C-alpha positions as CSV (number, residue, x, y, z in Angstrom):
1,M,36.7,62.1,10.8
2,Q,34.5,64.7,9.2
3,N,34.2,64.8,5.5
4,S,33.3,67.7,3.3
5,N,33.4,67.2,-0.5
6,D,30.9,69.6,-2.3
7,L,30.1,66.6,-4.5
8,Q,27.0,68.2,-6.1
9,K,29.1,71.0,-7.6
10,L,31.2,68.4,-9.5
11,L,28.1,66.5,-10.6
12,D,26.6,69.7,-12.0
13,I,29.3,70.0,-14.7
14,L,28.8,66.5,-16.0
15,P,26.5,65.6,-18.9
16,H,22.9,65.0,-17.8
17,E,23.0,61.2,-18.6
18,I,26.1,60.7,-16.5
19,R,24.9,62.9,-13.7
20,E,21.6,61.0,-13.3
21,T,23.4,57.6,-13.2
22,L,25.9,58.8,-10.6
23,A,23.3,60.5,-8.4
24,Q,21.6,57.1,-7.9
25,H,24.8,55.1,-7.4
26,S,25.1,53.4,-4.0
27,Q,28.9,54.2,-3.8
28,L,28.5,57.9,-4.6
29,D,30.2,59.0,-1.3
30,N,33.3,56.9,-2.2
31,L,33.6,58.3,-5.8
32,V,37.3,59.0,-6.7
33,E,37.0,60.4,-10.2
34,V,35.0,60.3,-13.4
35,V,36.8,59.7,-16.7
36,M,35.4,60.8,-20.1
37,D,37.4,60.1,-23.3
38,L,36.1,60.9,-26.7
39,G,34.6,57.8,-28.4
40,R,34.8,55.7,-25.2
41,R,32.2,54.9,-22.5
42,P,32.3,57.2,-19.5
43,E,33.8,55.5,-16.4
44,A,33.4,56.1,-12.7
45,R,36.3,55.0,-10.4
46,F,36.0,54.0,-6.8
47,P,38.6,52.7,-4.4
48,G,39.8,49.4,-5.8
49,E,37.2,49.2,-8.6
50,S,35.7,51.0,-11.6
51,E,32.6,50.7,-13.7
52,Y,31.0,52.2,-16.9
53,L,28.3,54.8,-16.4
54,S,26.7,54.4,-19.9
55,Q,26.8,52.1,-22.9
56,I,26.9,55.1,-25.2
57,P,30.4,56.6,-26.0
58,V,31.3,60.1,-25.0
59,T,30.7,62.7,-27.7
60,Q,32.5,65.9,-28.5
61,K,29.4,67.9,-27.6
62,Q,29.4,66.4,-24.1
63,L,33.0,67.3,-23.6
64,D,32.5,70.8,-24.9
65,D,29.5,71.3,-22.5
66,C,31.7,70.2,-19.5
67,I,34.6,72.5,-20.6
68,Q,32.2,75.5,-20.9
69,R,31.0,74.9,-17.3
70,V,34.5,74.5,-16.0
71,G,36.2,77.5,-17.5
72,T,39.8,78.0,-18.7
73,F,42.5,75.4,-18.4
74,A,45.9,76.5,-17.3
75,E,49.2,75.6,-18.9
76,D,49.4,72.4,-16.9
77,N,46.0,71.4,-18.4
78,R,44.2,71.6,-15.1
79,A,41.1,73.6,-14.1
80,G,38.9,73.6,-11.1
81,I,35.5,74.6,-9.8
82,E,35.2,77.8,-7.8
83,Q,35.7,77.3,-4.0
84,T,35.9,73.5,-4.2
85,L,38.8,71.1,-4.1
86,H,37.7,69.2,-7.2
87,R,40.3,69.0,-10.0
88,I,39.5,68.7,-13.7
89,S,42.4,67.6,-15.9
90,A,42.4,67.7,-19.7
91,I,43.9,65.4,-22.4
92,R,44.6,67.2,-25.7
93,N,45.3,65.9,-29.2
94,R,48.3,67.1,-31.3
95,N,46.4,70.1,-32.4
96,G,45.6,71.2,-28.8
97,K,41.9,70.2,-28.8
98,I,40.6,68.6,-25.6
99,I,39.5,65.0,-26.2
100,G,39.4,63.7,-22.7
101,L,38.6,64.8,-19.1
102,T,39.5,63.4,-15.7
103,C,37.2,64.8,-13.1
104,R,38.7,64.0,-9.7
105,V,36.8,64.5,-6.5
106,G,38.5,66.7,-3.9
107,R,37.5,66.1,-0.2
108,A,38.4,68.1,2.9
109,I,38.7,65.4,5.6
110,Y,39.1,66.8,9.1
111,G,41.0,64.9,11.7
112,T,43.5,63.1,9.3
113,I,46.5,64.3,11.3
114,A,45.6,62.8,14.6
115,M,48.5,60.3,14.2
116,I,51.1,63.1,14.0
117,R,49.4,66.0,15.9
118,D,52.2,66.0,18.5
119,L,54.9,66.4,15.8
120,V,53.1,69.3,14.1
121,E,53.0,71.1,17.4
122,T,56.8,70.9,17.9
123,G,57.5,73.5,15.2
124,Q,59.9,71.2,13.4
125,S,59.8,70.9,9.6
126,I,58.0,67.8,8.4
127,L,58.3,66.0,5.0
128,M,55.4,63.7,3.9
129,L,56.2,60.8,1.6
130,G,54.0,58.2,0.0
131,R,52.7,56.8,-3.3
132,P,50.1,58.9,-5.3
133,G,46.6,58.7,-3.9
134,V,47.6,57.8,-0.4
135,G,46.4,61.1,1.0
136,K,49.4,63.4,1.2
137,T,47.7,66.5,-0.1
138,T,44.7,65.9,2.2
139,A,47.0,65.6,5.2
140,L,48.9,68.8,4.1
141,R,45.6,70.7,3.9
142,E,44.6,69.6,7.5
143,I,48.1,70.5,8.9
144,A,47.8,74.0,7.4
145,R,44.4,74.5,9.1
146,V,45.6,73.2,12.5
147,L,48.7,75.4,12.4
148,A,46.7,78.5,11.4
149,D,43.5,78.1,13.4
150,E,44.5,76.2,16.5
151,L,48.2,77.0,17.0
152,H,47.8,80.6,15.7
153,K,50.8,80.7,13.4
154,R,51.2,82.7,10.2
155,V,50.8,80.0,7.5
156,V,51.3,80.5,3.8
157,I,50.4,77.8,1.3
158,I,52.2,77.6,-2.0
159,D,49.4,76.2,-4.1
160,T,50.8,75.4,-7.6
161,S,47.9,73.4,-9.0
162,N,45.1,74.7,-6.6
163,E,44.9,71.2,-5.1
164,I,45.4,72.4,-1.5
165,A,43.1,75.4,-1.3
166,G,40.8,74.8,-4.3
167,D,40.2,76.8,-7.5
168,G,39.3,80.4,-7.8
169,D,40.4,83.6,-6.1
170,I,38.8,82.7,-2.7
171,P,40.5,79.7,-1.0
172,H,38.5,76.8,0.3
173,P,37.4,77.0,4.0
174,A,39.3,73.8,4.7
175,I,42.6,75.7,5.1
176,G,41.1,77.9,7.8
177,R,43.0,81.2,8.4
178,A,46.0,80.1,6.3
179,R,46.9,82.3,3.3
180,R,47.2,80.9,-0.2
181,M,49.7,82.1,-2.8
182,P,48.8,80.7,-6.3
183,V,51.5,79.8,-8.8
184,A,51.0,81.0,-12.4
185,R,53.2,78.2,-13.9
186,P,54.6,75.1,-12.3
187,E,58.2,76.0,-13.2
188,L,57.8,79.2,-11.2
189,Q,57.0,77.4,-7.9
190,H,60.5,77.9,-6.4
191,Q,60.3,81.6,-7.1
192,V,57.0,81.9,-5.3
193,M,58.4,80.0,-2.4
194,I,61.2,82.6,-1.9
195,E,58.7,85.5,-2.6
196,A,56.5,84.2,0.2
197,V,59.3,84.4,2.7
198,E,60.6,87.8,1.6
199,N,57.2,89.6,1.3
200,H,54.7,88.0,3.8
201,M,56.7,87.1,6.9
202,P,55.3,83.5,7.3
203,G,56.0,81.4,10.3
204,V,55.1,78.3,8.3
205,I,55.2,77.5,4.6
206,V,53.2,74.6,3.2
207,I,54.3,73.3,-0.2
208,D,53.0,70.3,-2.2
209,E,55.1,68.2,-4.6
210,I,58.7,69.3,-4.3
211,G,60.0,67.8,-7.5
212,T,62.9,69.8,-8.9
213,Q,66.4,70.8,-7.8
214,L,65.4,74.5,-7.8
215,E,62.5,73.7,-5.4
216,A,64.7,71.6,-3.2
217,L,67.2,74.5,-3.0
218,A,64.5,77.0,-2.3
219,A,63.2,74.8,0.5
220,R,66.7,74.7,2.1
221,T,66.9,78.5,1.9
222,I,63.6,78.8,3.6
223,A,64.5,76.4,6.4
224,E,67.8,78.2,7.0
225,R,65.8,81.4,7.6
226,G,64.1,79.7,10.6
227,V,60.7,79.2,8.8
228,Q,58.9,75.9,9.6
229,L,58.4,73.8,6.4
230,V,55.7,71.3,5.8
231,G,55.8,69.6,2.4
232,T,55.5,66.5,0.2
233,A,58.0,65.1,-2.3
234,H,58.1,62.4,-4.9
235,G,59.0,59.1,-3.3
236,N,57.7,56.4,-1.0
237,E,60.5,56.2,1.5
238,I,63.6,58.2,2.6
239,E,65.7,55.7,0.6
240,N,64.1,56.9,-2.6
241,L,65.3,60.5,-1.8
242,I,68.8,59.3,-1.1
243,K,69.0,57.7,-4.5
244,N,67.4,60.7,-6.3
245,P,70.1,63.2,-7.1
246,T,67.5,65.9,-7.8
247,L,65.9,65.7,-4.3
248,S,68.7,64.3,-2.1
249,D,69.4,67.8,-0.8
250,L,66.1,67.5,1.1
251,V,67.7,64.9,3.4
252,G,71.1,66.5,3.5
253,G,72.7,65.6,0.2
254,I,75.0,62.7,-0.4
255,Q,78.7,62.8,-1.1
256,S,81.5,60.3,-1.5
257,V,84.2,60.5,1.2
258,T,87.6,58.7,1.3
259,L,88.5,57.5,4.8
260,G,91.9,57.1,6.3
261,D,93.2,53.5,6.9
262,D,92.5,53.7,10.7
263,E,89.0,55.1,10.3
264,A,88.1,52.5,7.6
265,R,89.4,49.8,9.9
266,R,87.4,51.1,12.8
267,R,84.2,51.3,10.8
268,R,84.9,47.9,9.1
269,T,84.0,49.5,5.7
270,Q,85.6,50.3,2.4
271,K,87.9,53.4,2.3
272,T,85.4,55.2,0.0
273,V,82.0,55.5,1.6
274,L,78.9,57.7,1.1
275,E,78.1,60.2,3.8
276,R,75.6,63.0,4.4
277,K,76.8,66.3,3.1
278,A,74.8,68.8,5.2
279,P,72.0,68.9,7.8
280,P,68.6,67.8,6.3
281,T,66.2,70.5,5.2
282,F,63.4,68.6,7.0
283,D,63.8,67.5,10.6
284,I,61.0,64.8,10.5
285,A,59.9,62.5,7.7
286,V,56.6,60.6,7.6
287,E,56.2,57.7,5.2
288,M,52.4,57.3,4.5
289,L,52.3,53.6,3.8
290,E,48.5,53.4,4.1
291,R,45.8,55.9,5.1
292,Q,45.8,54.4,8.7
293,R,49.4,53.3,9.0
294,W,52.3,55.8,8.9
295,V,56.0,55.3,9.6
296,V,57.6,58.3,11.4
297,H,61.4,59.1,11.3
298,E,61.8,61.4,14.2
299,S,65.3,62.3,13.1
300,V,65.9,62.4,9.3
301,A,69.6,63.0,9.9
302,G,69.9,59.8,12.0
303,T,67.9,57.8,9.6
304,V,70.0,58.9,6.6
305,D,73.3,58.2,8.4
306,S,72.1,54.7,9.4
307,L,71.1,53.8,5.8
308,L,74.4,55.1,4.4
309,R,76.3,52.9,6.9
310,G,74.3,49.8,6.0
311,R,72.3,49.8,9.2
312,Q,68.5,49.5,9.4
313,P,66.8,52.6,11.1
314,N,64.4,52.1,13.9
315,P,61.4,54.4,13.1
316,Q,58.1,54.7,14.8
317,V,55.1,52.9,13.3
318,R,51.9,54.8,14.0
319,T,48.4,53.3,13.3
320,I,44.9,54.7,14.0
321,N,41.7,52.7,14.4
322,D,38.1,53.7,13.7
323,N,37.8,55.1,17.2
324,R,40.7,57.5,16.5
325,Q,43.0,55.7,19.0
326,V,46.6,56.0,17.9
327,T,49.0,53.1,18.6
328,I,52.8,53.7,18.4
329,T,55.2,50.8,18.0
330,R,58.8,50.5,16.7
331,E,60.5,48.3,14.0
332,I,63.5,46.7,15.7
333,A,66.4,46.1,13.4
334,S,67.8,42.6,13.3
335,S,71.3,44.0,14.0
336,E,70.2,44.1,17.7
337,I,69.9,40.3,17.7
338,S,72.2,39.1,15.0
339,T,75.8,37.8,15.3
340,P,78.7,39.8,14.0
341,A,79.4,39.6,10.2
342,P,82.5,37.7,8.9
343,E,85.6,39.7,8.3
344,N,85.7,41.4,4.8
345,V,82.0,40.9,4.3
346,L,79.6,43.9,4.1
347,A,76.8,43.1,6.5
348,Y,73.4,44.6,6.1
349,P,70.5,44.4,8.6
350,V,66.9,43.5,7.8
351,K,63.7,44.0,9.7
352,L,62.4,41.3,12.1
353,S,59.4,40.9,9.8
354,E,61.7,39.8,7.0
355,K,63.5,36.6,6.4
356,L,67.1,36.7,7.8
357,L,69.8,35.5,5.4
358,S,72.4,33.0,6.5
359,F,75.1,31.7,4.1
360,P,77.5,28.8,4.9
361,S,81.2,29.6,4.5
362,A,82.3,29.1,1.0
363,P,85.6,27.4,-0.1
364,K,88.2,29.9,-1.3
365,Q,88.2,29.0,-5.0
366,K,87.2,30.5,-8.3
367,Q,83.8,29.4,-9.8
368,E,83.1,28.7,-13.4
369,L,80.1,31.0,-14.0
370,P,77.8,31.6,-16.9
371,Q,78.0,34.7,-19.1
372,I,75.5,37.6,-18.8
373,N,75.4,39.3,-22.1
374,G,73.8,37.1,-24.7
375,E,75.7,33.9,-23.8
376,S,73.9,30.7,-23.0
377,L,73.6,29.7,-19.4
378,E,75.1,26.3,-18.6
379,A,74.7,26.3,-14.8
380,G,71.9,24.1,-13.5
381,K,68.7,25.7,-12.4
382,Q,68.3,25.1,-8.6
383,D,66.5,26.6,-5.6
384,N,68.3,29.5,-4.1
385,E,68.8,27.8,-0.8
386,N,70.8,24.9,-2.4
387,L,73.2,27.1,-4.3
388,P,76.7,27.6,-3.0
389,P,77.3,31.2,-1.9
390,M,79.2,33.5,-4.3
391,H,81.6,36.2,-3.1
392,L,81.1,39.1,-5.4
393,Y,83.2,42.3,-5.7
394,S,81.2,45.2,-7.4
395,Y,82.7,48.3,-9.1
396,G,80.5,51.2,-10.0
397,V,77.3,49.3,-9.2
398,S,74.8,50.8,-6.8
399,H,75.5,49.2,-3.5
400,H,72.1,49.9,-2.0
401,Q,70.3,48.4,-5.0
402,L,72.5,45.3,-5.0
403,L,71.6,44.7,-1.4
404,E,67.9,45.2,-2.1
405,V,68.0,42.6,-4.8
406,I,70.1,40.1,-2.8
407,Q,67.8,40.5,0.2
408,G,64.5,40.5,-1.7
409,L,65.3,37.4,-3.8
410,N,67.2,35.6,-1.0
411,L,70.2,35.1,-3.3
412,P,73.3,33.3,-2.0
413,V,75.5,36.3,-2.8
414,V,78.0,37.9,-0.3
415,L,79.4,41.3,-1.2
416,T,83.1,41.6,-0.3
417,R,85.2,44.7,0.3
418,D,88.4,43.0,-0.9
419,I,88.7,41.7,-4.5
420,E,91.1,39.0,-3.2
421,D,88.1,37.3,-1.4
422,A,85.9,37.4,-4.5
423,N,84.9,34.7,-6.9
424,A,83.7,37.2,-9.5
425,V,83.5,40.9,-10.4
426,L,80.4,42.8,-11.4
427,V,81.2,46.2,-13.1
428,L,79.0,48.9,-14.7
429,R,79.6,48.6,-18.5
430,S,80.4,52.3,-19.0
431,L,83.1,52.2,-16.3
432,R,84.6,49.0,-17.7
433,R,84.8,50.7,-21.1
434,A,86.5,53.7,-19.5
435,A,89.0,51.5,-17.7
436,L,89.8,49.6,-20.9
437,T,90.6,53.0,-22.6
438,H,93.2,53.6,-19.9
439,A,91.4,56.5,-18.2
440,R,93.7,57.6,-15.4
441,K,91.0,57.5,-12.6
442,H,90.4,53.8,-13.3
443,T,94.1,52.8,-13.0
444,N,93.6,51.1,-9.6
445,F,90.7,49.0,-11.0
446,R,92.8,47.8,-14.0
447,Q,95.6,46.9,-11.7
448,M,93.3,44.9,-9.4
449,I,91.9,42.9,-12.3
450,A,95.5,42.3,-13.6
451,D,96.5,41.0,-10.1
452,N,93.4,38.9,-9.6
453,P,92.3,37.0,-12.8
454,L,88.6,36.7,-12.0
455,P,85.6,36.4,-14.3
456,V,84.4,40.0,-14.9
457,Y,80.7,40.6,-15.8
458,T,79.2,43.8,-17.0
459,L,75.9,45.5,-16.0
460,K,74.3,47.8,-18.6
461,A,72.6,50.2,-16.1
462,N,72.1,50.8,-12.4
463,T,68.5,49.7,-12.2
464,I,66.7,47.1,-10.0
465,P,65.5,45.0,-13.0
466,G,69.0,45.1,-14.6
467,I,70.7,44.0,-11.4
468,T,68.2,41.3,-10.8
469,R,68.7,39.8,-14.2
470,A,72.5,40.1,-13.9
471,L,72.7,38.3,-10.5
472,R,70.3,35.5,-11.7
473,S,72.4,35.0,-14.7
474,L,75.6,34.9,-12.7
475,L,74.1,32.2,-10.5
476,G,72.5,30.3,-13.3
477,I,69.0,30.7,-11.8
478,E,66.0,30.3,-14.1
479,E,64.1,33.6,-14.6
480,P,60.7,33.4,-12.9
481,G,57.6,33.4,-15.2
482,I,55.6,36.5,-15.7
483,G,52.8,35.0,-13.6
484,D,55.2,34.4,-10.7
485,T,56.3,38.0,-10.9
486,L,52.8,39.3,-10.8
487,A,51.9,37.1,-7.9
488,S,55.0,38.5,-6.1
489,D,53.7,42.0,-6.9
490,R,50.5,41.3,-5.1
491,N,52.2,39.9,-2.0
492,H,55.2,42.1,-1.4
493,G,55.4,45.9,-0.9
494,E,59.0,45.9,-2.2
495,S,57.6,45.1,-5.7
496,E,55.4,48.2,-5.5
497,I,58.5,50.3,-4.6
498,E,60.5,48.7,-7.4
499,A,57.8,49.4,-10.0
500,L,57.4,53.0,-9.0
501,E,61.2,53.5,-9.0
502,E,61.3,51.9,-12.5
503,A,58.7,54.4,-13.7
504,R,60.4,57.4,-12.0
505,V,63.8,56.5,-13.6
506,A,62.2,56.1,-17.0
507,V,60.5,59.5,-16.8
508,E,63.5,61.4,-15.4
509,Q,66.3,59.8,-17.4
510,I,64.7,58.9,-20.8
511,V,61.2,60.4,-21.4
512,I,61.8,64.0,-20.3
513,P,65.4,64.6,-21.4
514,N,65.3,62.6,-24.6
515,G,61.6,63.0,-25.6
516,Q,61.2,59.3,-26.2
517,P,58.4,56.9,-25.2
518,V,59.3,54.1,-22.8
519,E,57.6,50.8,-22.1
520,L,58.0,49.3,-18.6
521,L,58.0,45.7,-17.4
522,P,54.7,43.8,-17.2
523,R,52.9,44.5,-13.9
524,S,49.6,43.7,-12.2
525,A,46.7,46.0,-12.6
526,A,47.0,47.5,-9.1
527,I,50.6,48.4,-9.6
528,R,50.0,49.7,-13.1
529,K,47.5,52.1,-11.6
530,M,50.1,53.4,-9.2
531,Q,52.5,53.9,-12.1
532,H,49.8,55.8,-14.0
533,E,49.3,58.1,-11.1
534,L,53.0,58.7,-10.7
535,V,53.4,59.5,-14.4
536,E,50.5,61.9,-14.1
537,R,52.4,63.9,-11.4
538,Y,55.0,64.6,-14.1
539,R,52.3,66.1,-16.4
540,L,52.9,63.2,-18.8
541,N,50.5,60.6,-20.4
542,S,50.7,56.9,-20.1
543,Q,48.8,53.9,-21.5
544,S,48.5,50.2,-20.7
545,L,49.3,47.9,-23.6
546,G,49.1,44.1,-24.2
547,E,47.1,41.3,-22.7
548,E,47.4,39.9,-19.2
549,P,49.7,38.6,-17.8
550,F,52.0,40.6,-20.1
551,R,50.1,43.9,-19.8
552,R,52.5,46.8,-19.3
553,L,52.7,50.6,-19.2
554,R,54.0,52.9,-22.0
555,I,55.0,56.4,-21.0
556,Y,54.7,59.2,-23.6
557,P,56.8,62.4,-23.8
558,A,55.0,65.7,-23.4
559,L,53.4,67.1,-26.7
């Protein structure tokens, strides 16, 4: 892969002392960003590590000199360097004065899309997913160049923060013959998307960071006009988009459907199920797990339908080695080798690489269970494998998240479709309150509880941590220590997804709408870094607090 980064132009805006230290650094070619905060030592960050560049704290004069060389910051507190891909982000105090700078290195890396070159050439719309920093924007830039220069298509890039084509009026050569439309303010991105189609007759539109409902609707409008879309969105996997009401339209939208008795019996499901509402905006989805390992869903529609019906999709896994040789394999779902599920039990497949769950049949009797909300837990603390299985009926609780927790923690819990086969009921607190106030739409639930006197436990919110605590309390399992949790974070990719989902929900449901700061659960340093980067995408600030192993992230509302 060829690498072009114009690094000297970034070094030229830095204070003399910092520039001299970096110029002699052995890892200069791997530099990710330089951080300068007033009154703190300047810091250089490299992949997986960081180090101080000076023992002398940064002064206001040094910051002002950098700002003067950079130029004007836009409303999103970002600026750039003319005809480069570098990004300079500012932190302001309450009075609007800049007291911190993040100088991120932008690199044009040629050859990054060798793994999906065949998909790009099909003309189908492609959605790129992955955690911050995994290389989505870099891949997007290369895709735009290949489509414009090698496939001779009319490509228009919607460049909201000048990350794809660089700063200034003249776009960076890395995008080739593709045209760039700047966006004056982030909230106008959806309007510029429609304007591009109406005014410039593009064959392809490239868009980075689809993050609002208006942008998702604009993307659907563009796709329906026959224009190829290549874009990125917030989320690590397709499942994240399914659970995100703002962006679920990108994968077709989700709706609740009531089946007839015969159809429900044929599917062996509940009568009320979730189904895809419309064709997906994007035909293909690529989950960028690592820079050299991508998961490709060749049919977004098929993947979403499988997930909604509780089946594991069978995507391609593409890897590339240092010699640019691409290897394509598939993840085979365990449903192809597993035995049929017992009647009235919701079966869910897992990947062969994961541990298969098997529960012995439980006697049909009611269990005496501990309380969740503030009550003491009397049940003994045992290993999960030794606990008798519990048959649980849920009402209003996210089915997908319940399955994630049960599978991830190997809990002896079986979800039932019929309340008569359950030992206990787990219900969302707000829905239970509504049922107790005799809301008409909850009449069936009240009648079921009246006919089946079971222990009923309430869940405060549909979140992974909340469901985890609730199920552990139901089973009387001792909560793991913080150290155990952090060790798990380091060893399991699911914990990274859970941590990012926790940060996303906090931002979208509390920080932005209510203007309140939120503290997240303690996490390892590596996962906190991913959470910091995710929060930065929302134009918000965050800070790590506390001492290890209790160090955690606090997210602040916009000033």
